[in-house]
FIKOL-895352 format. One record per atom (N, C-alpha, C): residue number from 1; residue in one letter; atom name; x, y, z. Coordinates in Angstrom, 1 decimal. Layout:
! residues N
PAKE    n  res  atom      xx      yy      zz
PAKE  NUM    A    CA       X       Y       Z
...
END
This chain:
! residues 175
PAKE    n  res  atom      xx      yy      zz
PAKE    1    M     N     0.9    -1.1     0.0
PAKE    1    M    CA     0.2     0.0     0.2
PAKE    1    M     C     1.1     1.2     0.1
PAKE    2    N     N     0.8     2.3    -0.7
PAKE    2    N    CA     1.4     3.2    -0.8
PAKE    2    N     C     1.2     4.3     0.0
PAKE    3    A     N     1.7     5.4     0.4
PAKE    3    A    CA     1.5     6.3     1.3
PAKE    3    A     C     0.4     7.0     1.2
PAKE    4    S     N    -0.2     7.4     0.1
PAKE    4    S    CA    -1.8     8.1    -0.3
PAKE    4    S     C    -2.9     7.1     0.0
PAKE    5    D     N    -2.5     6.0    -0.2
PAKE    5    D    CA    -3.6     5.0    -0.1
PAKE    5    D     C    -3.7     4.8     1.8
PAKE    6    L     N    -2.7     4.9     2.0
PAKE    6    L    CA    -2.2     4.6     3.7
PAKE    6    L     C    -3.0     5.7     4.5
PAKE    7    D     N    -2.6     7.2     4.0
PAKE    7    D    CA    -3.4     8.5     4.1
PAKE    7    D     C    -4.9     8.2     4.0
PAKE    8    N     N    -5.3     8.0     2.9
PAKE    8    N    CA    -6.8     8.0     2.8
PAKE    8    N     C    -7.6     7.0     3.7
PAKE    9    W     N    -7.2     5.7     3.8
PAKE    9    W    CA    -7.2     4.6     5.1
PAKE    9    W     C    -7.5     5.5     6.4
PAKE   10    F     N    -6.5     6.2     6.6
PAKE   10    F    CA    -6.4     6.7     8.1
PAKE   10    F     C    -7.5     7.7     8.1
PAKE   11    V     N    -7.7     8.4     7.3
PAKE   11    V    CA    -8.9     9.5     7.4
PAKE   11    V     C   -10.2     9.0     7.4
PAKE   12    R     N   -10.5     7.8     6.1
PAKE   12    R    CA   -11.6     7.2     6.3
PAKE   12    R     C   -12.3     6.6     7.6
PAKE   13    E     N   -10.9     5.7     7.9
PAKE   13    E    CA   -11.3     4.4     8.9
PAKE   13    E     C   -10.8     5.1    10.6
PAKE   14    V     N   -10.1     5.7    10.6
PAKE   14    V    CA    -9.2     6.1    11.9
PAKE   14    V     C    -9.9     7.1    13.0
PAKE   15    L     N    -9.6     8.3    11.7
PAKE   15    L    CA   -10.4     9.9    12.2
PAKE   15    L     C   -11.6    10.0    12.8
PAKE   16    P     N   -12.6     8.9    12.3
PAKE   16    P    CA   -13.8     9.2    12.5
PAKE   16    P     C   -14.2     8.7    13.9
PAKE   17    L     N   -12.9     7.7    14.4
PAKE   17    L    CA   -13.1     7.2    15.7
PAKE   17    L     C   -12.5     8.5    17.1
PAKE   18    E     N   -12.1     9.4    16.4
PAKE   18    E    CA   -11.8    10.3    17.5
PAKE   18    E     C   -12.4    10.8    18.5
PAKE   19    S     N   -13.8    10.9    18.5
PAKE   19    S    CA   -14.9    11.6    19.6
PAKE   19    S     C   -15.0    10.2    20.6
PAKE   20    A     N   -14.8     9.1    20.1
PAKE   20    A    CA   -15.3     8.1    20.9
PAKE   20    A     C   -13.6     7.6    21.9
PAKE   21    L     N   -12.8     7.9    20.9
PAKE   21    L    CA   -11.5     7.7    21.5
PAKE   21    L     C   -11.1     8.8    22.5
PAKE   22    T     N   -11.0     9.8    22.2
PAKE   22    T    CA   -11.0    11.1    22.9
PAKE   22    T     C   -11.7    11.0    24.6
PAKE   23    Q     N   -13.1    10.3    24.2
PAKE   23    Q    CA   -13.9    10.3    25.3
PAKE   23    Q     C   -13.2     9.0    26.4
PAKE   24    F     N   -12.9     7.9    25.4
PAKE   24    F    CA   -12.1     6.7    26.8
PAKE   24    F     C   -10.8     7.4    27.1
PAKE   25    L     N   -10.4     8.3    26.9
PAKE   25    L    CA    -8.8     8.6    27.3
PAKE   25    L     C    -9.4     9.2    28.1
PAKE   26    R     N   -10.4    10.4    28.2
PAKE   26    R    CA   -10.8    11.1    29.5
PAKE   26    R     C   -11.3    10.6    30.6
PAKE   27    R     N   -11.9     9.5    30.5
PAKE   27    R    CA   -12.4     8.6    31.4
PAKE   27    R     C   -11.1     7.7    32.1
PAKE   28    S     N   -10.3     7.2    31.4
PAKE   28    S    CA    -9.3     6.6    31.7
PAKE   28    S     C    -7.9     7.3    32.4
PAKE   29    W     N    -7.9     8.6    32.3
PAKE   29    W    CA    -6.5     9.3    32.4
PAKE   29    W     C    -6.8    10.3    33.1
PAKE   30    R     N    -6.0    10.5    34.5
PAKE   30    R    CA    -6.8    11.8    35.5
PAKE   30    R     C    -6.3    12.7    35.0
PAKE   31    N     N    -5.4    12.9    34.0
PAKE   31    N    CA    -4.7    14.5    33.6
PAKE   31    N     C    -5.3    14.9    32.4
PAKE   32    R     N    -6.4    15.6    32.4
PAKE   32    R    CA    -7.0    16.2    31.3
PAKE   32    R     C    -6.3    16.7    30.2
PAKE   33    S     N    -5.2    17.3    30.4
PAKE   33    S    CA    -4.1    18.0    29.7
PAKE   33    S     C    -3.4    17.1    28.8
PAKE   34    D     N    -3.1    16.2    29.3
PAKE   34    D    CA    -2.6    14.7    28.4
PAKE   34    D     C    -3.5    13.9    27.5
PAKE   35    V     N    -4.6    14.3    27.4
PAKE   35    V    CA    -5.6    13.3    26.4
PAKE   35    V     C    -5.1    13.6    25.0
PAKE   36    D     N    -4.9    15.0    24.5
PAKE   36    D    CA    -4.4    15.1    23.2
PAKE   36    D     C    -3.7    14.7    22.9
PAKE   37    D     N    -2.4    14.6    24.0
PAKE   37    D    CA    -1.0    13.9    23.3
PAKE   37    D     C    -1.3    12.4    23.5
PAKE   38    L     N    -2.0    12.1    24.3
PAKE   38    L    CA    -1.9    10.7    24.3
PAKE   38    L     C    -3.1    10.1    22.9
PAKE   39    C     N    -4.1    11.0    22.5
PAKE   39    C    CA    -4.7    10.9    21.3
PAKE   39    C     C    -3.8    10.7    20.3
PAKE   40    Q     N    -2.7    11.6    20.1
PAKE   40    Q    CA    -1.9    11.8    18.8
PAKE   40    Q     C    -1.1    10.5    19.0
PAKE   41    E     N    -0.9     9.8    20.3
PAKE   41    E    CA     0.4     8.8    20.1
PAKE   41    E     C    -0.2     8.0    19.8
PAKE   42    V     N    -1.6     7.4    20.2
PAKE   42    V    CA    -2.2     6.5    19.7
PAKE   42    V     C    -2.3     6.5    18.1
PAKE   43    Y     N    -2.4     7.7    17.4
PAKE   43    Y    CA    -2.9     7.5    15.9
PAKE   43    Y     C    -1.2     7.5    15.5
PAKE   44    V     N    -0.1     7.6    16.0
PAKE   44    V    CA     1.0     7.3    15.3
PAKE   44    V     C     1.2     6.0    15.5
PAKE   45    R     N     0.9     5.4    16.6
PAKE   45    R    CA     1.3     3.8    16.7
PAKE   45    R     C     0.2     3.1    15.9
PAKE   46    V     N    -1.1     3.3    15.8
PAKE   46    V    CA    -1.8     3.0    14.5
PAKE   46    V     C    -1.5     3.1    13.3
PAKE   47    Y     N    -1.0     4.3    13.1
PAKE   47    Y    CA    -0.4     4.6    11.6
PAKE   47    Y     C     0.9     3.6    11.0
PAKE   48    E     N     1.8     3.7    12.2
PAKE   48    E    CA     2.7     2.6    12.1
PAKE   48    E     C     2.6     1.5    12.0
PAKE   49    A     N     1.8     0.7    12.5
PAKE   49    A    CA     1.1    -0.8    12.2
PAKE   49    A     C     0.5    -0.7    11.1
PAKE   50    A     N    -0.1     0.1    10.8
PAKE   50    A    CA    -0.8    -0.2     9.2
PAKE   50    A     C    -0.1     0.2     8.3
PAKE   51    Q     N     1.2     0.4     8.5
PAKE   51    Q    CA     2.3     0.5     7.5
PAKE   51    Q     C     3.0    -0.9     7.1
PAKE   52    K     N     2.7    -1.5     8.3
PAKE   52    K    CA     2.8    -3.0     8.0
PAKE   52    K     C     1.8    -4.0     7.4
PAKE   53    E     N     1.0    -3.7     8.1
PAKE   53    E    CA    -0.5    -4.5     7.7
PAKE   53    E     C    -1.6    -3.6     8.0
PAKE   54    I     N    -2.6    -3.6     7.6
PAKE   54    I    CA    -4.1    -2.7     7.9
PAKE   54    I     C    -4.5    -3.8     8.9
PAKE   55    P     N    -5.1    -2.9    10.1
PAKE   55    P    CA    -5.5    -3.7    11.0
PAKE   55    P     C    -7.3    -3.8    10.6
PAKE   56    D     N    -7.9    -5.0    10.7
PAKE   56    D    CA    -9.2    -5.0    10.5
PAKE   56    D     C    -9.9    -6.0    11.6
PAKE   57    P     N   -10.7    -5.5    12.6
PAKE   57    P    CA   -11.5    -4.6    12.1
PAKE   57    P     C   -10.4    -3.3    13.3
PAKE   58    V     N   -11.0    -2.0    12.7
PAKE   58    V    CA   -10.1    -0.8    12.6
PAKE   58    V     C   -10.5    -0.5    14.4
PAKE   59    R     N   -11.6    -0.5    15.0
PAKE   59    R    CA   -12.2     0.1    16.0
PAKE   59    R     C   -11.8    -0.8    16.9
PAKE   60    P     N   -11.3    -2.1    17.1
PAKE   60    P    CA   -11.0    -2.6    18.4
PAKE   60    P     C    -9.6    -2.4    18.6
PAKE   61    F     N    -8.9    -2.4    17.5
PAKE   61    F    CA    -7.8    -2.3    17.3
PAKE   61    F     C    -7.1    -0.7    17.6
PAKE   62    V     N    -7.7     0.1    17.6
PAKE   62    V    CA    -7.5     1.6    17.8
PAKE   62    V     C    -7.4     1.7    19.5
PAKE   63    F     N    -8.5     1.2    19.8
PAKE   63    F    CA    -9.0     1.5    21.5
PAKE   63    F     C    -8.0     0.0    22.0
PAKE   64    A     N    -7.5    -1.0    21.6
PAKE   64    A    CA    -6.7    -1.7    22.1
PAKE   64    A     C    -5.1    -0.7    22.5
PAKE   65    V     N    -4.5     0.0    21.6
PAKE   65    V    CA    -3.6     0.5    21.2
PAKE   65    V     C    -3.4     1.7    22.5
PAKE   66    A     N    -4.8     2.3    22.4
PAKE   66    A    CA    -5.0     3.1    23.6
PAKE   66    A     C    -4.9     2.6    24.8
PAKE   67    R     N    -5.7     1.6    25.0
PAKE   67    R    CA    -5.7     0.9    26.3
PAKE   67    R     C    -4.1     0.4    26.8
PAKE   68    N     N    -3.4     0.0    25.7
PAKE   68    N    CA    -1.8    -0.4    26.4
PAKE   68    N     C    -1.3     0.8    26.3
PAKE   69    L     N    -1.4     1.8    25.9
PAKE   69    L    CA    -0.7     3.1    26.0
PAKE   69    L     C    -1.1     3.5    27.5
PAKE   70    I     N    -1.9     3.2    27.9
PAKE   70    I    CA    -2.5     3.9    29.1
PAKE   70    I     C    -1.8     2.9    30.0
PAKE   71    I     N    -1.8     1.5    29.8
PAKE   71    I    CA    -1.1     0.6    30.9
PAKE   71    I     C     0.4     0.9    30.9
PAKE   72    N     N     0.9     1.2    29.5
PAKE   72    N    CA     2.3     1.5    29.8
PAKE   72    N     C     2.7     2.7    30.6
PAKE   73    R     N     2.1     3.8    30.3
PAKE   73    R    CA     2.3     4.7    31.3
PAKE   73    R     C     2.0     4.9    32.6
PAKE   74    V     N     0.9     4.0    32.9
PAKE   74    V    CA     0.7     3.6    34.6
PAKE   74    V     C     2.1     3.0    35.0
PAKE   75    R     N     2.2     2.0    34.5
PAKE   75    R    CA     3.4     1.1    35.0
PAKE   75    R     C     4.9     1.9    34.9
PAKE   76    R     N     5.1     3.1    34.2
PAKE   76    R    CA     6.1     3.9    34.1
PAKE   76    R     C     6.0     4.7    35.5
PAKE   77    E     N     5.1     5.1    36.0
PAKE   77    E    CA     4.9     5.9    36.9
PAKE   77    E     C     5.7     5.5    38.1
PAKE   78    Q     N     6.2     6.1    39.0
PAKE   78    Q    CA     6.4     5.5    40.2
PAKE   78    Q     C     5.6     5.0    41.2
PAKE   79    I     N     4.7     6.2    41.3
PAKE   79    I    CA     3.4     6.1    42.2
PAKE   79    I     C     2.3     6.5    41.5
PAKE   80    V     N     1.3     5.6    42.0
PAKE   80    V    CA     0.4     5.9    41.0
PAKE   80    V     C    -1.1     6.1    42.2
PAKE   81    P     N    -1.4     7.7    42.1
PAKE   81    P    CA    -2.4     8.0    43.2
PAKE   81    P     C    -4.0     7.3    42.5
PAKE   82    I     N    -4.8     7.0    43.4
PAKE   82    I    CA    -5.8     5.9    43.2
PAKE   82    I     C    -6.7     6.6    42.3
PAKE   83    E     N    -6.7     8.1    42.3
PAKE   83    E    CA    -7.6     9.0    41.7
PAKE   83    E     C    -7.0     8.9    40.0
PAKE   84    S     N    -5.6     8.2    39.6
PAKE   84    S    CA    -5.2     8.3    38.4
PAKE   84    S     C    -5.6     7.6    37.3
PAKE   85    L     N    -6.6     6.8    37.7
PAKE   85    L    CA    -7.2     6.1    36.2
PAKE   85    L     C    -9.0     6.1    36.7
PAKE   86    G     N    -9.7     6.3    35.6
PAKE   86    G    CA   -11.2     6.4    36.3
PAKE   86    G     C   -11.5     4.8    36.3
PAKE   87    D     N   -11.2     3.8    35.8
PAKE   87    D    CA   -11.6     2.2    36.1
PAKE   87    D     C   -10.5     1.2    35.8
PAKE   88    L     N    -9.8     0.8    36.9
PAKE   88    L    CA    -8.6    -0.3    36.1
PAKE   88    L     C    -9.2    -1.2    35.9
PAKE   89    D     N   -10.4    -1.7    36.2
PAKE   89    D    CA   -11.2    -3.0    35.6
PAKE   89    D     C   -11.2    -2.9    33.9
PAKE   90    A     N   -11.9    -1.6    33.9
PAKE   90    A    CA   -11.8    -1.4    32.5
PAKE   90    A     C   -10.6    -1.4    31.7
PAKE   91    L     N    -9.2    -1.6    32.3
PAKE   91    L    CA    -8.1    -1.2    31.4
PAKE   91    L     C    -7.5    -2.9    31.7
PAKE   92    N     N    -7.8    -3.8    31.9
PAKE   92    N    CA    -8.1    -5.4    32.2
PAKE   92    N     C    -6.4    -5.4    32.4
PAKE   93    I     N    -6.0    -4.7    33.5
PAKE   93    I    CA    -4.5    -4.5    33.6
PAKE   93    I     C    -4.8    -5.9    34.9
PAKE   94    A     N    -3.5    -7.1    34.6
PAKE   94    A    CA    -3.4    -8.2    35.4
PAKE   94    A     C    -3.6    -7.8    36.8
PAKE   95    A     N    -3.9    -8.7    37.9
PAKE   95    A    CA    -3.7    -8.5    39.3
PAKE   95    A     C    -2.4    -9.3    39.5
PAKE   96    D     N    -1.8    -8.6    40.4
PAKE   96    D    CA    -0.5    -9.0    40.8
PAKE   96    D     C    -0.7   -10.5    41.6
PAKE   97    E     N     0.0   -11.2    40.8
PAKE   97    E    CA     0.1   -12.8    41.1
PAKE   97    E     C     0.9   -12.7    43.0
PAKE   98    P     N     0.2   -13.6    43.6
PAKE   98    P    CA     0.3   -13.7    44.8
PAKE   98    P     C     2.4   -14.0    45.3
PAKE   99    G     N     2.7   -13.4    45.9
PAKE   99    G    CA     4.1   -13.6    46.5
PAKE   99    G     C     4.7   -15.1    46.8
PAKE  100    P     N     5.9   -15.1    47.1
PAKE  100    P    CA     6.2   -16.4    47.4
PAKE  100    P     C     6.0   -17.0    48.9
PAKE  101    D     N     5.7   -15.8    49.7
PAKE  101    D    CA     5.4   -16.0    51.1
PAKE  101    D     C     3.7   -16.3    51.0
PAKE  102    C     N     3.1   -16.1    50.6
PAKE  102    C    CA     1.8   -16.3    50.1
PAKE  102    C     C     1.8   -17.9    49.6
PAKE  103    N     N     2.2   -17.9    48.6
PAKE  103    N    CA     2.3   -19.5    48.1
PAKE  103    N     C     2.8   -20.6    49.1
PAKE  104    A     N     3.9   -20.2    50.2
PAKE  104    A    CA     4.1   -21.1    51.2
PAKE  104    A     C     3.3   -21.0    52.2
PAKE  105    M     N     2.6   -20.1    52.7
PAKE  105    M    CA     1.3   -20.5    53.7
PAKE  105    M     C     0.3   -21.2    52.9
PAKE  106    A     N    -0.1   -21.0    51.7
PAKE  106    A    CA    -1.1   -21.7    51.3
PAKE  106    A     C    -0.8   -23.4    51.2
PAKE  107    R     N     0.6   -23.5    50.8
PAKE  107    R    CA     0.8   -25.1    50.9
PAKE  107    R     C     0.8   -25.5    52.4
PAKE  108    E     N     1.2   -24.7    53.2
PAKE  108    E    CA     1.3   -25.3    54.5
PAKE  108    E     C     0.3   -25.8    54.9
PAKE  109    E     N    -0.8   -24.6    54.7
PAKE  109    E    CA    -2.4   -25.2    54.8
PAKE  109    E     C    -2.9   -26.2    54.4
PAKE  110    L     N    -2.7   -26.2    53.1
PAKE  110    L    CA    -3.3   -27.3    52.1
PAKE  110    L     C    -2.6   -28.6    53.1
PAKE  111    R     N    -1.3   -28.7    53.5
PAKE  111    R    CA    -0.4   -30.0    54.2
PAKE  111    R     C    -1.3   -30.2    55.4
PAKE  112    R     N    -1.4   -29.2    56.2
PAKE  112    R    CA    -2.4   -29.1    57.7
PAKE  112    R     C    -3.8   -29.7    57.2
PAKE  113    L     N    -4.4   -29.3    56.6
PAKE  113    L    CA    -5.7   -29.9    56.1
PAKE  113    L     C    -5.8   -31.1    55.4
PAKE  114    Q     N    -4.7   -31.9    54.7
PAKE  114    Q    CA    -4.7   -33.2    54.5
PAKE  114    Q     C    -4.3   -34.1    55.6
PAKE  115    S     N    -3.5   -33.4    56.7
PAKE  115    S    CA    -2.9   -34.5    57.6
PAKE  115    S     C    -4.5   -34.4    58.5
PAKE  116    A     N    -5.0   -33.0    58.7
PAKE  116    A    CA    -6.2   -33.0    59.9
PAKE  116    A     C    -7.3   -34.4    59.0
PAKE  117    L     N    -7.4   -34.2    57.6
PAKE  117    L    CA    -8.2   -35.4    57.0
PAKE  117    L     C    -7.8   -36.7    57.4
PAKE  118    D     N    -6.6   -36.9    56.9
PAKE  118    D    CA    -6.0   -38.5    57.1
PAKE  118    D     C    -6.1   -38.6    58.5
PAKE  119    N     N    -6.3   -38.0    59.5
PAKE  119    N    CA    -6.7   -38.5    60.8
PAKE  119    N     C    -7.9   -38.5    61.2
PAKE  120    L     N    -8.8   -38.3    60.4
PAKE  120    L    CA   -10.4   -38.5    60.6
PAKE  120    L     C   -10.4   -40.1    60.8
PAKE  121    P     N   -11.7   -40.4    61.3
PAKE  121    P    CA   -12.1   -42.1    61.0
PAKE  121    P     C   -12.4   -42.3    59.3
PAKE  122    P     N   -12.2   -43.5    59.0
PAKE  122    P    CA   -12.7   -43.5    57.4
PAKE  122    P     C   -13.5   -43.4    57.2
PAKE  123    R     N   -14.7   -43.7    57.7
PAKE  123    R    CA   -16.0   -43.4    57.0
PAKE  123    R     C   -16.4   -41.9    57.1
PAKE  124    C     N   -15.9   -41.3    58.2
PAKE  124    C    CA   -16.1   -39.9    58.6
PAKE  124    C     C   -15.6   -39.0    57.3
PAKE  125    R     N   -14.1   -39.6    57.0
PAKE  125    R    CA   -13.2   -38.9    56.1
PAKE  125    R     C   -13.9   -38.6    54.9
PAKE  126    Q     N   -14.5   -40.5    54.4
PAKE  126    Q    CA   -15.2   -40.4    53.3
PAKE  126    Q     C   -16.2   -39.7    53.0
PAKE  127    A     N   -17.2   -39.6    54.2
PAKE  127    A    CA   -18.2   -38.5    54.0
PAKE  127    A     C   -17.8   -37.2    53.7
PAKE  128    V     N   -16.9   -36.7    54.2
PAKE  128    V    CA   -16.2   -35.4    54.4
PAKE  128    V     C   -15.8   -35.2    52.7
PAKE  129    V     N   -15.2   -35.7    52.5
PAKE  129    V    CA   -14.6   -35.7    51.3
PAKE  129    V     C   -15.5   -35.8    50.1
PAKE  130    M     N   -16.6   -36.9    49.9
PAKE  130    M    CA   -17.5   -36.7    49.1
PAKE  130    M     C   -18.5   -35.5    49.4
PAKE  131    G     N   -19.0   -35.1    50.4
PAKE  131    G    CA   -19.8   -34.0    50.8
PAKE  131    G     C   -19.4   -32.5    50.5
PAKE  132    R     N   -18.0   -32.6    51.0
PAKE  132    R    CA   -17.4   -30.9    50.9
PAKE  132    R     C   -16.2   -30.9    50.1
PAKE  133    I     N   -15.5   -31.8    49.2
PAKE  133    I    CA   -14.5   -32.0    48.1
PAKE  133    I     C   -15.1   -32.1    47.0
PAKE  134    E     N   -16.2   -32.9    46.8
PAKE  134    E    CA   -16.9   -33.6    45.4
PAKE  134    E     C   -18.0   -32.8    45.4
PAKE  135    G     N   -18.7   -32.3    46.2
PAKE  135    G    CA   -19.8   -31.5    46.2
PAKE  135    G     C   -21.3   -32.3    46.1
PAKE  136    L     N   -21.2   -33.5    46.6
PAKE  136    L    CA   -22.4   -34.5    46.8
PAKE  136    L     C   -23.2   -34.2    47.6
PAKE  137    T     N   -24.3   -34.3    47.5
PAKE  137    T    CA   -25.4   -34.3    48.6
PAKE  137    T     C   -25.5   -35.3    49.4
PAKE  138    G     N   -26.3   -35.3    50.4
PAKE  138    G    CA   -26.4   -36.3    51.9
PAKE  138    G     C   -26.9   -37.7    51.1
PAKE  139    R     N   -27.7   -37.2    50.3
PAKE  139    R    CA   -28.6   -38.8    49.8
PAKE  139    R     C   -27.7   -39.3    48.9
PAKE  140    E     N   -26.9   -38.5    48.0
PAKE  140    E    CA   -25.8   -39.5    47.0
PAKE  140    E     C   -24.7   -40.2    47.5
PAKE  141    I     N   -24.3   -39.1    48.7
PAKE  141    I    CA   -23.2   -39.8    49.8
PAKE  141    I     C   -24.1   -41.0    50.4
PAKE  142    A     N   -25.4   -40.8    50.8
PAKE  142    A    CA   -25.9   -42.1    51.6
PAKE  142    A     C   -26.0   -43.5    50.9
PAKE  143    V     N   -26.3   -43.1    49.1
PAKE  143    V    CA   -26.3   -44.4    48.5
PAKE  143    V     C   -25.0   -44.8    48.3
PAKE  144    R     N   -24.3   -43.8    48.0
PAKE  144    R    CA   -22.8   -44.3    47.7
PAKE  144    R     C   -22.1   -45.3    48.9
PAKE  145    M     N   -22.6   -45.1    50.0
PAKE  145    M    CA   -21.9   -45.4    51.1
PAKE  145    M     C   -22.5   -46.5    51.8
PAKE  146    G     N   -23.6   -46.7    51.1
PAKE  146    G    CA   -24.8   -47.5    51.7
PAKE  146    G     C   -25.2   -47.5    53.6
PAKE  147    I     N   -25.4   -46.3    53.4
PAKE  147    I    CA   -25.9   -46.0    55.0
PAKE  147    I     C   -27.0   -44.6    54.8
PAKE  148    S     N   -27.7   -44.5    55.9
PAKE  148    S    CA   -28.9   -43.6    55.9
PAKE  148    S     C   -28.3   -42.3    55.8
PAKE  149    E     N   -29.2   -41.3    55.8
PAKE  149    E    CA   -28.8   -39.7    55.0
PAKE  149    E     C   -28.5   -39.2    56.8
PAKE  150    K     N   -29.2   -39.9    57.7
PAKE  150    K    CA   -28.7   -39.3    58.9
PAKE  150    K     C   -27.5   -39.6    59.4
PAKE  151    T     N   -27.1   -40.7    59.1
PAKE  151    T    CA   -25.6   -41.3    59.4
PAKE  151    T     C   -24.7   -40.4    59.0
PAKE  152    V     N   -24.8   -40.0    57.4
PAKE  152    V    CA   -24.2   -39.4    56.6
PAKE  152    V     C   -23.8   -37.6    57.4
PAKE  153    S     N   -25.1   -37.0    57.9
PAKE  153    S    CA   -25.1   -36.1    58.4
PAKE  153    S     C   -24.3   -36.2    59.7
PAKE  154    E     N   -24.4   -37.1    60.2
PAKE  154    E    CA   -23.8   -37.3    61.6
PAKE  154    E     C   -22.2   -37.4    61.0
PAKE  155    H     N   -21.8   -38.3    60.4
PAKE  155    H    CA   -20.2   -38.1    59.9
PAKE  155    H     C   -19.8   -36.6    59.5
PAKE  156    L     N   -20.8   -36.0    58.7
PAKE  156    L    CA   -20.4   -34.8    58.0
PAKE  156    L     C   -20.1   -33.8    59.3
PAKE  157    S     N   -21.1   -34.0    60.5
PAKE  157    S    CA   -21.0   -33.0    61.6
PAKE  157    S     C   -19.3   -33.3    62.4
PAKE  158    L     N   -19.3   -34.7    62.4
PAKE  158    L    CA   -18.4   -34.9    63.4
PAKE  158    L     C   -17.1   -34.4    62.5
PAKE  159    G     N   -16.9   -34.7    61.6
PAKE  159    G    CA   -16.0   -34.7    60.3
PAKE  159    G     C   -15.2   -33.1    60.4
PAKE  160    M     N   -16.6   -32.6    60.2
PAKE  160    M    CA   -16.2   -30.7    59.9
PAKE  160    M     C   -15.8   -30.4    61.4
PAKE  161    C     N   -16.1   -30.9    62.7
PAKE  161    C    CA   -16.1   -30.3    63.8
PAKE  161    C     C   -14.5   -30.7    64.1
PAKE  162    A     N   -14.0   -31.9    63.6
PAKE  162    A    CA   -12.7   -32.3    64.0
PAKE  162    A     C   -11.9   -31.7    63.0
PAKE  163    L     N   -12.1   -31.4    61.8
PAKE  163    L    CA   -11.4   -30.6    60.9
PAKE  163    L     C   -10.9   -29.1    61.5
PAKE  164    A     N   -12.4   -28.4    62.0
PAKE  164    A    CA   -12.0   -27.1    62.6
PAKE  164    A     C   -11.0   -27.2    64.1
PAKE  165    D     N   -11.3   -28.2    64.8
PAKE  165    D    CA   -10.5   -28.4    66.0
PAKE  165    D     C    -9.0   -28.8    65.3
PAKE  166    A     N    -8.9   -29.4    64.9
PAKE  166    A    CA    -7.4   -29.4    64.0
PAKE  166    A     C    -6.6   -28.5    63.5
PAKE  167    L     N    -7.8   -28.0    62.6
PAKE  167    L    CA    -7.0   -26.6    62.0
PAKE  167    L     C    -6.9   -25.3    63.1
PAKE  168    Y     N    -7.8   -25.0    63.5
PAKE  168    Y    CA    -8.1   -23.9    64.4
PAKE  168    Y     C    -8.0   -23.9    65.8
PAKE  169    G     N    -8.5   -24.9    66.1
PAKE  169    G    CA    -8.0   -25.4    67.8
PAKE  169    G     C    -9.1   -24.8    68.6
PAKE  170    E     N    -9.0   -23.8    69.6
PAKE  170    E    CA    -9.6   -23.2    70.6
PAKE  170    E     C   -10.4   -22.2    69.8
PAKE  171    Q     N   -10.0   -21.4    69.0
PAKE  171    Q    CA   -10.5   -20.7    68.2
PAKE  171    Q     C   -11.9   -20.9    67.4
PAKE  172    A     N   -11.8   -22.1    66.8
PAKE  172    A    CA   -13.3   -22.8    66.3
PAKE  172    A     C   -14.5   -23.1    67.3
PAKE  173    R     N   -13.8   -23.4    68.3
PAKE  173    R    CA   -14.8   -23.5    69.6
PAKE  173    R     C   -15.6   -22.5    70.2
PAKE  174    K     N   -15.1   -21.3    70.0
PAKE  174    K    CA   -15.4   -20.2    70.4
PAKE  174    K     C   -16.4   -19.5    69.5
PAKE  175    E     N   -16.0   -19.8    68.5
PAKE  175    E    CA   -17.1   -18.9    67.4
PAKE  175    E     C   -18.3   -19.5    67.2
END
């Protein structure tokens, strides 16, 4: 595509989106004086990308460029005031992953839970696993275990109390 065709495409397809793009940038960026500069930067990036290949469809591409531009600017700032963005969810910024300390604590809690489950009487453990982990109803558990629903309820109650006691000790009994 030659420069003249590219310019015509840009005027025909991209420039009509200016109003919606400006509105998006105003909603997403705290400093209104930056909106015109952001808009121009979006245009430059879209034009440069179109030199390699014309995006189709155009509108989602333009707004993806705008969103990525804002995300990059937010990441570059050292401190981001809470009012810097209108709506973080609208930008689809990935949430921070839990750190190694959180992962280690979660693994330890799982080990404690597995140990507490292992210490339950076998029939009680079986009822708890089916009811609380597999999500079966009392009736389904009763059929699988060949016992009454009342007995299932007793196994679940005893098992959950034992787990709470093993995991939380005195704290569980107070609540």
